[in-house]
C-alpha positions in Angstrom: -15.6 3.8 16.0 -13.8 7.4 15.4 -14.5 8.3 18.6 -11.5 6.0 19.5 -9.0 7.6 17.0 -7.0 10.2 18.7 -3.4 9.9 18.7 -2.6 12.9 20.6 1.6 12.1 20.2 1.2 12.0 16.2 4.3 13.6 14.9 4.6 12.9 10.7 8.1 14.8 10.5 9.3 12.0 13.4 8.4 9.4 11.2 10.1 10.9 7.9 13.0 11.5 9.7 13.5 8.4 10.8 12.7 6.9 7.5 15.5 9.7 5.9 17.8 8.5 8.1 17.5 4.9 8.1 18.6 5.2 4.5 14.9 4.8 3.0 13.4 6.9 0.2 9.7 6.6 0.1 7.1 6.8 2.6 3.7 4.8 1.7 1.2 5.6 4.1 -1.8 3.3 4.6 -4.5 6.1 4.0 -7.5 3.4 4.2 -7.1 -0.2 5.5 -10.0 -3.5 5.3 -11.4 -1.6 7.5 -12.6 1.6 6.1 -11.4 4.0 8.1 -10.0 7.1 6.5 -7.2 8.9 7.8 -8.1 11.8 5.4 -11.2 13.7 5.3 -13.2 12.5 3.0 -16.6 13.3 1.4 -17.5 9.4 1.2 -18.0 8.5 4.1 -18.3 9.4 8.2 -16.1 6.6 8.9 -12.7 8.9 8.8 -11.0 11.3 11.0 -13.1 14.2 10.9 -15.8 12.1 13.0 -12.7 11.3 15.6 -11.2 13.7 18.6 -8.2 14.4 16.5 -7.0 17.7 16.2 -10.7 18.6 17.1 -12.4 16.7 14.2 -10.1 19.2 12.0 -7.5 16.9 11.1 -5.8 15.2 8.1 -2.8 12.5 8.8 -2.0 11.9 4.8 -1.5 16.0 4.8 0.5 15.6 7.6 2.7 13.4 6.1 2.7 14.3 2.8 3.7 18.0 3.9 6.8 15.4 6.2 7.9 13.8 2.9 7.9 16.7 1.2 10.1 18.7 3.9 12.7 15.7 4.5 13.1 14.6 0.9 11.0 11.6 0.6 8.8 10.3 -2.3 5.5 9.9 -1.3 3.1 6.9 -1.5 -0.5 5.4 -0.9 -2.0 2.6 -0.1 -6.2 2.8 -0.2 -7.7 -1.0 0.2 -10.1 -1.7 -2.3 -11.4 -4.4 0.2 -13.9 -2.0 2.3 -15.6 -3.6 5.5 -17.4 -0.5 6.2 -19.2 1.0 3.5 -22.3 0.0 3.1 -22.0 0.3 -1.2 -19.7 -2.7 -0.9 -20.4 -5.7 -3.1 -22.4 -3.6 -5.4 -22.1 -1.4 -8.5 -22.0 1.5 -6.3 -18.9 1.3 -5.2 -16.8 1.5 -8.2 -17.4 5.1 -7.8 -17.2 5.4 -3.9 -13.7 3.8 -4.3 -12.7 6.1 -7.3 -13.8 9.5 -5.1 -11.7 8.3 -2.4 -9.0 7.5 -5.0 -9.5 11.0 -6.8 -9.3 13.0 -3.4 -6.1 11.0 -2.6 -4.7 11.7 -6.0 -5.6 15.6 -5.9 -5.5 17.0 -2.8 -1.8 16.1 -1.9 0.7 17.1 -4.5 2.8 14.6 -6.3 2.3 11.1 -5.7 5.1 8.5 -7.4 3.5 5.1 -5.8 0.3 3.9 -5.5 -0.1 0.4 -3.9 -3.7 -1.5 -4.5 -3.8 -4.4 -1.5 -5.6 -7.7 -3.3 -7.1 -8.9 -0.3 -11.1 -9.6 -1.7 -13.2 -10.3 1.7 -17.2 -9.4 2.5 -18.0 -5.9 3.2 -20.7 -5.6 6.1 -23.5 -6.7 3.7 -21.8 -10.1 3.8 -21.2 -9.7 -0.4 -17.8 -9.8 -2.3 -16.7 -7.0 -4.3 -15.0 -7.6 -8.2 -12.8 -5.0 -8.2 -13.2 -2.9 -11.7 -8.8 -2.4 -12.1 -8.7 -1.0 -15.8 -11.0 1.6 -14.3 -8.9 2.0 -10.9 -5.3 1.9 -13.2 -6.9 4.3 -15.5 -7.4 6.7 -12.8 -4.2 7.1 -11.2 -2.8 7.6 -14.8 -4.7 10.0 -15.5 -4.3 12.1 -12.0 -0.4 11.5 -11.7 0.8 9.7 -14.1 4.5 9.7 -12.8 3.1 7.1 -10.6 4.0 3.7 -10.8 1.0 1.3 -9.8 1.8 -1.7 -7.3 -0.6 -4.5 -7.8 -0.4 -8.4 -7.3 0.6 -8.4 -11.2 1.5 -5.3 -12.4 0.6 -3.2 -14.5 3.8 -1.5 -13.3 5.4 -2.9 -10.2 4.5 -6.7 -9.3 4.1 -8.1 -6.1 7.2 -11.1 -5.3 4.5 -13.7 -4.5 5.5 -13.7 -0.4 5.3 -11.4 2.5 8.2 -12.4 3.9 10.5 -9.8 2.8 12.7 -12.2 0.2 13.0 -12.1 -3.9 14.0 -15.1 -5.7 17.9 -15.9 -5.6 17.4 -15.2 -9.4 15.1 -12.5 -9.7 14.9 -10.3 -13.3 13.0 -7.2 -13.4 11.3 -8.9 -17.0 7.9 -11.0 -17.0 6.2 -12.9 -19.6 2.5 -11.1 -19.2 0.9 -15.0 -20.7 1.8 -16.0 -17.3 1.0 -13.0 -14.8 -1.6 -11.0 -17.0 -4.6 -10.3 -13.6 -4.8 -9.6 -10.0 -5.3 -12.3 -7.7 -3.4 -14.7 -10.0 -2.7 -18.3 -8.6 -0.7 -21.6 -9.6 2.6 -22.5 -9.2 4.0 -21.1 -12.7 2.4 -17.8 -11.4 4.0 -18.2 -8.2 7.8 -18.5 -9.5 7.4 -16.1 -12.3 6.5 -13.6 -9.5 9.3 -14.5 -7.6 12.1 -15.0 -10.1 10.6 -13.4 -13.4 11.8 -14.2 -17.5 15.1 -13.0 -18.7 12.9 -13.8 -21.9 10.1 -11.9 -20.5 8.6 -9.0 -22.9 7.3 -7.0 -19.8 9.5 -4.6 -17.6 7.7 -5.0 -14.7 10.2 -5.0 -11.5 9.5 -6.5 -8.0 8.5 -5.4 -4.7 8.2 -7.6 -1.4 6.3 -6.8 1.5 7.0 -7.6 5.2 6.6 -6.1 8.6 9.1 -5.0 11.4 7.0 -7.5 13.5 5.2 -10.4 13.4 2.4 -9.2 12.2 0.8 -6.1 10.2 -0.6 -4.2 13.5 0.3 -2.8 16.7 0.5 -4.9 19.5 1.8 -3.9 22.3 2.7 -7.7 23.6 4.7 -7.6 20.4 7.0 -4.7 21.5 9.8 -7.3 22.1 9.7 -9.1 18.9 10.3 -6.1 17.0 12.7 -7.8 14.1 16.7 -7.4 14.9 19.0 -5.5 12.9 20.8 -8.5 12.1 17.5 -9.9 10.4 17.0 -6.8 8.8 20.0 -6.6 7.1 19.3 -10.4 6.5 15.9 -9.1 4.6 18.2 -6.1 3.1 20.4 -8.7 1.4 17.2 -10.9 0.4 14.9 -8.3 -1.3 17.3 -5.2 -2.3 20.2 -7.5 -2.8 18.4 -9.4 -5.4 16.8 -6.8 -7.6 13.7 -6.4 -5.4 12.3 -2.9 -3.7 11.5 -3.9 -0.3 8.4 -2.5 1.5 8.7 -2.8 5.1 6.2 -2.4 7.1 6.2 -0.3 10.4 3.1 -0.6 12.5 
């Protein structure tokens, strides 16, 4: 319920100062996850910060993070989940316009965006149906509105997933891939996994890898996991197994 969203101690500058001090170059904010709750006042749904007590109903987490990134010299990326477990139109043709409206809001209100992160998860919506995503249309809108932004999706088109959520790339990891093997989101199979993990020195497409992993056991914050945050030693090993192997590291910090 939006009524429980009220992070009274929220300070976006504390986030960005910490990220900058740690040596990170970009912050990618999860603007909407699978639950469908939007951290900006979208026109598409009441399931957002505008229906919450946060900042008296006038809050905009995306705005505060975008401004903080600019203040601290960090690039801004945005994650917009295509899976939406709240939207009534999910699982129908009408969802494409719904989703594209959200995407346009994010790409036109907050200045320069350098990465757009598309999760490949595809489950059921509130009506029990799944959605067929129109990836070419979504990607095209990004290129139209933020042509400099790179797009992350399972297999591209700009950045490829490295094939795991452990934060490790292959010991040999090329930025080239063979598009005949890695051609579309939702790909699977041993050959595809190997291509995602290692790339192909003889590939014809430049599609560097990015691996995502969490600083905690899971993707979300739980009080019981406060003592299970990854240690500096573990984080250094992750750095060596990702950035040290020619792969971008996206570290989830819930």
